[in-house]
C-alpha positions in Angstrom: -3.1 -18.6 -27.4 -1.0 -15.2 -27.2 -1.3 -12.6 -24.4 -3.8 -10.2 -24.7 -1.7 -6.7 -24.5 -3.0 -6.2 -20.9 -1.3 -9.6 -19.9 1.8 -9.0 -21.7 2.4 -5.1 -20.2 3.4 -4.8 -16.7 0.7 -2.0 -16.5 -2.4 -4.3 -15.6 -4.5 -3.0 -12.6 -3.4 -5.9 -10.2 0.1 -5.4 -10.8 1.9 -3.6 -7.7 5.3 -1.7 -8.1 7.9 -3.2 -5.5 8.9 0.5 -5.2 5.9 1.1 -2.9 5.6 -1.8 -1.2 7.9 -0.5 1.7 5.8 2.9 1.7 2.8 0.8 1.8 4.2 -1.3 4.9 5.4 2.0 6.8 1.9 3.6 5.7 0.4 0.5 7.7 2.9 0.8 10.5 2.2 4.6 11.1 -1.4 4.2 11.5 -1.2 1.2 13.6 1.3 3.3 15.8 -0.8 6.1 16.0 -4.0 4.3 17.1 -2.0 2.2 19.8 -1.2 5.8 21.4 -4.8 7.4 21.1 -6.2 4.4 22.6 -3.8 4.1 25.3 -4.6 8.3 25.8 -8.3 6.9 25.8 -7.7 4.6 28.4 -5.7 7.0 30.6 -8.6 9.5 30.3 -11.2 7.2 31.6 -8.8 5.6 34.3 -7.7 9.1 35.8 -11.1 10.9 35.7 -13.0 8.1 37.6 -13.1 7.9 41.4 -10.2 6.4 43.1 -11.1 6.6 47.0 -13.9 7.1 48.9 -14.6 7.6 52.3 -17.8 8.5 54.6 -17.6 11.0 57.0 -19.7 12.1 59.8 -20.4 15.8 60.5 -21.2 17.5 63.8 -24.9 16.9 63.5 -24.6 12.9 62.9 -25.2 13.1 59.4 -23.0 10.9 57.0 -21.9 11.6 53.7 -19.4 9.7 51.3 -16.2 12.1 49.8 -14.4 10.9 47.2 -11.5 11.8 45.2 -10.9 11.5 41.3 -7.5 10.4 40.0 -7.4 14.0 38.6 -7.1 15.3 42.2 -4.7 12.4 43.4 -2.2 12.9 40.3 -3.2 16.3 39.0 -0.3 15.8 36.1 -1.7 12.3 34.9 -4.3 13.8 32.7 -2.1 16.8 31.1 0.8 14.4 30.1 -2.0 11.9 28.7 -3.2 14.6 26.9 0.3 15.9 25.6 0.9 12.3 24.2 -2.3 12.3 22.2 -1.5 15.7 20.6 2.1 14.1 19.5 0.3 11.5 17.7 -2.0 13.6 16.0 0.8 15.9 14.9 2.7 12.6 13.2 0.3 12.7 10.8 0.9 15.7 9.6 5.1 16.1 10.1 7.8 14.9 8.6 10.4 11.9 9.7 12.3 14.2 12.1 9.8 16.0 13.9 8.1 12.3 14.3 11.1 11.0 15.9 10.7 14.5 18.6 7.1 13.7 19.1 7.5 10.3 19.5 10.4 10.9 22.4 7.4 13.5 24.0 5.0 10.9 23.9 7.2 8.7 25.3 8.0 10.8 28.3 4.3 11.8 28.5 3.7 7.9 29.0 6.3 7.3 31.6 5.0 10.2 33.6 1.2 8.6 33.2 2.7 5.4 34.1 4.4 6.8 37.2 0.9 8.1 38.6 -0.8 5.1 38.5 2.1 3.5 40.1 2.0 5.5 42.9 -1.4 5.1 43.6 -1.7 1.2 43.0 -3.3 0.5 46.0 -6.3 2.9 45.7 -7.8 0.0 43.3 -8.3 -0.8 39.9 -8.3 2.5 38.2 -4.6 3.6 39.1 -3.6 0.2 37.8 -5.4 0.7 34.7 -3.6 4.2 34.5 -0.3 2.7 34.6 -1.0 0.2 31.9 -2.3 2.9 29.9 0.8 5.1 30.6 3.2 2.1 29.5 1.1 1.8 26.7 1.6 5.2 25.6 5.3 4.9 26.2 5.7 2.2 24.0 4.0 3.6 21.2 6.1 6.3 21.3 9.1 4.8 21.8 7.8 2.7 18.5 7.7 6.0 16.7 10.7 7.3 17.5 12.9 4.4 16.3 10.7 3.5 13.3 9.4 7.0 12.0 12.4 7.1 9.5 10.9 4.5 7.5 7.2 5.7 7.7 6.2 8.0 4.4 5.9 11.4 4.2 2.5 13.0 4.9 2.5 14.1 1.1 3.7 10.9 -0.5 0.5 9.7 -1.3 -0.8 12.7 -3.2 2.3 13.0 -5.0 2.2 9.6 -6.1 -1.1 10.2 -7.8 -0.5 13.8 -9.1 3.3 14.0 -10.2 3.5 11.4 -12.4 5.7 12.4 -15.5 3.8 13.3 -18.5 4.9 11.2 -21.5 6.5 13.2 -24.5 3.1 13.2 -26.1 1.1 16.8 -26.7 -2.4 14.8 -26.3 -1.0 14.2 -23.0 0.1 17.8 -22.2 -3.3 18.9 -23.0 -4.9 16.2 -20.6 -2.7 17.7 -18.4 -4.1 21.2 -18.8 -7.5 20.1 -18.7 -7.0 18.4 -15.4 -5.8 21.2 -13.6 -1.9 20.6 -13.9 0.8 23.3 -14.1 2.1 23.1 -17.8 5.3 24.5 -16.6 5.6 21.9 -14.0 9.0 20.0 -14.0 6.9 16.6 -14.3 5.8 17.2 -17.7 9.2 17.2 -19.8 10.6 19.8 -21.8 9.9 17.8 -25.1 6.4 17.7 -24.8 5.8 21.0 -24.0 7.9 21.6 -27.0 5.5 19.4 -29.2 2.8 21.2 -27.3 3.6 24.9 -28.4 3.8 23.3 -32.1 0.8 21.6 -32.7 
């Protein structure tokens, strides 16, 4: 039995271009790194907003009360630094490779500052320890972004692959592009196709 046209051609739906595989892997790696960074920010925010200390005090009238201090009072820089790291990871979704490296460095430094806040107050309980772990996770994600951002796809790469395919030198394709709202003067539409379109 002779192979069908779909089987013999390399344009079957199941076929995957080898050129797109590195880009796909880079996109997956970017997603994992950003999600890891944001998860670390969430954990840091949870840990730093909890009460780290509590003390029972008695006033002059003999009445007792409990005084608590949250992590935001004892390590005032931890939450702002965590939020800076989160903002850096969100910005990575809309920036180029060079900017991502800079943002990764910011996230790395922010994570180290968060971890330092937890380490300095580690004796106060589990919450500061959790904060330190979250800071180290944030720093690790920032370092990964700084080192690996060059392999991540550009923000508009997905749209470019779907909308900037070169149009074949066929007037019908030219008119189909016009119907789809594409610019007929686009360099992706070949000159020959434009000439043929004008002559029909």
